[in-house]
VMD Tcl script that draws the C-alpha trace (Angstrom):
set ca {
  {1.79 18.69 13.82}
  {0.44 21.13 11.25}
  {3.85 21.56 9.60}
  {4.32 17.78 9.36}
  {0.95 17.52 7.64}
  {1.84 20.32 5.22}
  {5.14 18.61 4.32}
  {3.39 15.28 3.79}
  {0.72 16.82 1.57}
  {3.28 18.72 -0.49}
  {5.33 15.54 -0.96}
  {2.28 13.56 -2.07}
  {1.14 16.32 -4.39}
  {4.58 16.78 -5.96}
  {5.02 13.02 -6.38}
  {1.65 12.81 -8.09}
  {2.33 15.72 -10.38}
  {5.88 14.70 -11.29}
  {5.32 10.99 -11.82}
  {4.08 9.54 -15.06}
  {3.21 11.69 -18.01}
  {2.89 15.44 -17.97}
  {-0.85 15.14 -18.55}
  {-2.72 16.56 -15.56}
  {-6.10 15.22 -16.59}
  {-8.43 15.40 -13.64}
  {-5.80 16.68 -11.21}
  {-6.51 20.38 -11.52}
  {-10.27 20.02 -11.32}
  {-9.97 17.59 -8.40}
  {-7.51 19.87 -6.61}
  {-9.85 22.84 -6.88}
  {-12.88 20.91 -5.68}
  {-10.91 19.16 -2.93}
  {-9.28 22.40 -1.81}
  {-12.60 24.18 -1.46}
  {-14.17 21.21 0.33}
  {-11.17 20.89 2.64}
  {-11.23 24.60 3.42}
  {-14.85 24.50 4.48}
  {-14.40 21.22 6.36}
  {-12.04 22.62 8.96}
  {-9.37 24.72 7.23}
  {-7.67 21.78 5.51}
  {-7.50 23.27 2.03}
  {-4.05 21.91 1.14}
  {-4.89 18.43 2.29}
  {-8.16 18.56 0.35}
  {-6.34 19.78 -2.75}
  {-3.82 16.94 -2.56}
  {-6.45 14.29 -2.08}
  {-8.67 15.88 -4.74}
  {-5.80 15.77 -7.23}
  {-5.18 12.07 -6.59}
  {-8.88 11.21 -6.82}
  {-9.31 13.33 -9.95}
  {-6.42 11.60 -11.69}
  {-7.76 8.19 -10.71}
  {-11.18 9.05 -12.10}
  {-9.70 10.43 -15.35}
  {-7.54 7.33 -15.81}
  {-10.51 5.05 -15.16}
  {-12.63 6.96 -17.66}
  {-9.86 6.84 -20.28}
  {-9.59 3.08 -19.79}
  {-13.31 2.66 -20.30}
  {-13.17 4.72 -23.49}
  {-10.32 2.58 -24.80}
  {-12.29 -0.58 -24.00}
  {-15.38 0.76 -25.77}
  {-13.35 1.76 -28.83}
  {-11.69 -1.64 -29.08}
  {-15.01 -3.46 -28.72}
  {-16.93 -1.42 -31.27}
  {-14.08 -0.59 -33.59}
  {-12.63 2.83 -34.12}
  {-14.54 5.24 -36.35}
  {-11.42 7.18 -37.32}
}
mol new
graphics top color blue
foreach p $ca { graphics top sphere $p radius 0.5 }
foreach p [lrange $ca 0 end-1] q [lrange $ca 1 end] { graphics top cylinder $p $q radius 0.2 }
display resetview
């Protein structure tokens, strides 16, 4: 069971890292936080790192979208 979980986490993590652009905004920070939380929540550091990476990327993409919306509404200052 543990090896199946490790394979699934590694597949999700590699798919997340290899898809899209090479920008890892939010993934590294989320992976570190998720890995530490997963480790302390029952020795699931790899699972926590994978989930943290996905959540971190989602948050970074959402924040970038909000910044683009704010810049288009107020006009760019550059």
